[in-house]
N, C-alpha and C positions, 0 to 999 in steps of 0.2 A: 263393428254398426256402423255405419255412416250418418249423415243427416238426414239426406233422402230417405233412408229405409228405418230410420228411428220409429216407434212407434209410441202412442200416447194413449196412454187410459184415460181419457175424460171423467174427472170427476164431478159430482153434480155441480153445478155453478152454484155458487154463493147465495143465500137470501137477500131479500131487499135490504136486510138490515145493513148491508155494507155498501148499498146503492146509491145510498142519499138523495134520494128522487123528489126534484123540485116541479112543481106544475110551472108552464110558459110565462105567466105574468110574474110569477117569485123569481124565475132565474133572469128575467128583466130586469128586474128591479134589486136583485143581487151584484148582477153585472156595473149596475148604476151605483151601487153602493162602494164596490170595488173600486170603481174609477175613480171617486172621491178620495180613497187611502190612496192609490195610485198617485194623484195630482199633490196631496199633501205630505206624503210620506219624502217624495223625490222633492218638494218645494223648503220642507224643514230640513232636508239634506243640504241644498245647495247644490244639489250634482243628481245624474242619474238618467234615466232616459224614458220620462214618463210617455213619449210621445209612442216608441216601439212598444211599451207595454199596454197601453190604451188599445192598440189596434188588434193585440191580442185576446183582451180581458174576456170578449164576449164568450169567443169558441173555448175557453179555459172553465168558464163558470157553466156553461152547456156541459163538459166534459165531466167537471167533478161534483155538479151539481143537479144532472138530470137523469142521472138513472145509468149511468154506462159504466163509469168506472167503479172498480171494488177496491175499496181500501177500509183501514181501518186506523184511525189517529191514536186510537189508544195502545196497537201494534203496531206501529210503521214499519215494521220488518216480517209481517206476516208472509211466509212464501208464496201464498195463494193470491197476492195482492195484484193488481194490475199496476202497470208501472206507466208512469208518466215524465219524460225525459225532455226539458227545453232546452233548445239545442242553439237555438239564440239567446243565449246565455243574459245579452245585456236586457232583455225584457223582465229581469228576475224579479221589480215591483211587482209585476203580475202575478208573479208564483207565490213571492210572500203574500200579498192582499188574499189569493185564493186558499195558502195554508192554514193563517191564520181565521179565515171563515171555517173551515174546515174542522177547525181545533187541534191542529200540531203542535201551537204554541200561542200565548197570550198575543192577543192584538195591539197590546202595547207597546210590545216589540217593533212594531213596523215603524215608529217613532225615531230608532236607534238605527235604520237606514246608514249605512256607510260611514258609522262612526266608528272610531278605533276603539279594540276590543268588542264590538258586538258581533254575533254571528248572523246577523242581517247584511249579508256583505253585498258590496256591489254587483258582482255576479255568484251563483248557485253554489254553494260549500257544501257535498253530501255529508262530511264531517263537522259541520257545523250546527246544522239545524236538521230533526225530522222530516218525512215527507218528501227530501229532495234524494232523488234517485242516481244524479248524474253530477260531477263539478263540471258545468260549461262556461263558456266565454271565448275558450279558444275557437276561432267559428269552424266549421265543419266535420265535426267530430261526433255532434250526437243522433246522426241518422245510425252510423256505424255500431255506438254504442246499443241503440237501440236494437238494432237487428242481432245483436251479441245476445244479447236478454232474450228477443223471442227465439232464437235458434237453441237456447239454453232451457226453455220450457219445454219445447219437442225433445230433447237428450233426458230430461228430467221429469219426464211424465206429467207435466204440471198444464194447466188450463190456464193461465193469465193472457191475459191480452198487452200489448206494450203500444204506447200513443210517443211519437215525437213530434215535436214544434219546430220548423226550420223556417228560415227568413229566406225572404226572394234575394238581399246581396248576400246574405252566406251562400247561396246557392251560384255561385262567381266559387266556390271551392272544388276541386277537382274528387275531394272525398267522399262529397255528396251524391255523387254519379257512379263511384265504385261502390258504394253501400246500395245505391239501387239498382246497378246491375248484379249484384250478391244476391240482395233478398228477391228477386224475380226468378233468378237461379234454384234458390230452396225452397220455392212456393210458401214465403212465410207469410201465410194467410191471417196470422194473429199479430200482424204488424201495420199500424196504421201510422200515414203520417199527413201532417198537416202542414199546409204551404202559404204563411202569414203572408200573404202578397198586397201589401202596401205600397209599391211603386218605388219606395224611397231607401238609401241607405246612408252611409256615414257622412258622404261627399258630396253627393247628389241623387238626383231621379236614376232607379236601375235601367231606365232606359238609355239615358245618357251616359251611364258607367259600362255597361255590359248588356248592349240591345240583343244581343243572339240568345239570350234566355226565354225570349217570345220565338215560338208560339208555344206557350208552357205545358199547356196539355197534351199536344203531339208529342211533345217530349218524353214525358212519363208516363205515354200509352206504348210509344215508341219501346222503351224500358220493361215493358212488361207488368205494368201496376194496373190496377184496376183504378180508376179517376173519376171524381167527382169534382164539382165545381159549385161554388155557394157564395153568397153575400154572408161574409164573414161576422155581419153587426145584426144578422136577422135570425134569431133564436128559432126561430120555428125550420128553417132550412138548417141551422146547426144540428138540431136534435135529429132531423130526418138523416142527415149526412153521417152522424156518429153510429145511429141505430143501421143504417145500411150495411155499414162497413162491417159490422159483425157476422154480418150473413154470407160474407162472400168467401169463397173457396179457391186454396189453391193460386190465390196472388197475392201479395201484398197492396196496400190501398193509399193513395192519396187522395185527399181531400185541398183543394185549392180555394182557399178563405180571402175571398176581394174585400180587403178592409182598408180602411183609411189611417193614416199614420198620426196620432191624436184624434183619434175618434171624430175628426168632424168640428172639434171646438176651434174656437178661429184664432187663438192664440198660437196655435200650431201651424191653422191653415195659411195664415198670413206670409208663411216662411217657405218661398218656393224653391228652396237649393233643397233643403233636407228635412224640413216638417222639425226644427229643434232637435237633431237626432240623439245627441247626449246632453242639452240643456235642461236644467229644473227652471219652471217658471218662477218668475218674481211676484211679491206679495200680489200686484196690481194684477198684473197678468193672471195668476191663481183666482183672486176673487172674478174676473169676468169670466174665466174657465167652468169657475164652481157655479155661477149664477147660470150658464147657458147647461150645463149638465143638469141641472135642478127641473129643466124643460124636458129631461130625455129620461123620464124615472121609468115607463112602459115602450121605452124605444125598440124597433124594430129593422134597425136598419134602413138606409137609403132607397130602395125597392129599385136599383138600377143593375141587378143582376137577375138572369133567369136562371133558375137551379138546374143543374144536369147532374143526377143523383142515382137514378137506378137505372138498367138496362132496358126498361121501356122507354126512358126517356132520350137512350141515347139513338133509340131504333123507333123511331113514331108510326 
């Protein structure tokens, strides 16, 4: 039996008890609260990647708490759970904030980020904390891992979905595009990739380091993926795209989430080089960021992206 011919007996999808569904205003408030967690834990650690975590937190909040991802914190290895893999592993503070909110471990552990002996490591370690599906941080690998999980579901006759978040700087890695070709070949319809398109990487802007990433929509479509494009801070667009992805057949899906590294907070926006890529805020800058964040409790993005989500959007 090959991957192409493997058949799946689709079990009944799990009930809402494992979907953790919150309304849009609740999701916005959750993302606001988790953004505070990211800022506070990285400043406490004196290192980390707060800006890369903040660009991802709205999408991850929608994924985990918007009624899309199936998971059970009290049974983290449940075979039918959906999988999420943070390929851009330096955004670990966002994932830790999410997992603590979901109940995988005590939120007090966030204050131990990057401390010697703490399981809350600088990058995700699947052997250190429950809820982490892959140890990442060596960039370029997460999409391949996600594809492996997606194809395993087909072979095993399970009905779970796999979500992988990749970075735009990470997309310089050739392995990303190898996985993209393979996923399209095998029509991995249970695989959704999310591109955190925040325009900056470790040393400079993506445009300066590798301008040929653009046009990114055309590239992913050329590789055979179903592509959607959203404001990655607009919770309504996030949820529309995540739900639409589950309806696509015979194609993997790519959600290009236009985001701001640092979520628009001025201590990060002032850095035109890399938005403080691996730099935690000092106490004074933290106070400024938290004060600005308090005005964004029910924030719904910058309003500068016209979403492209459904076939009708693409062919008006």
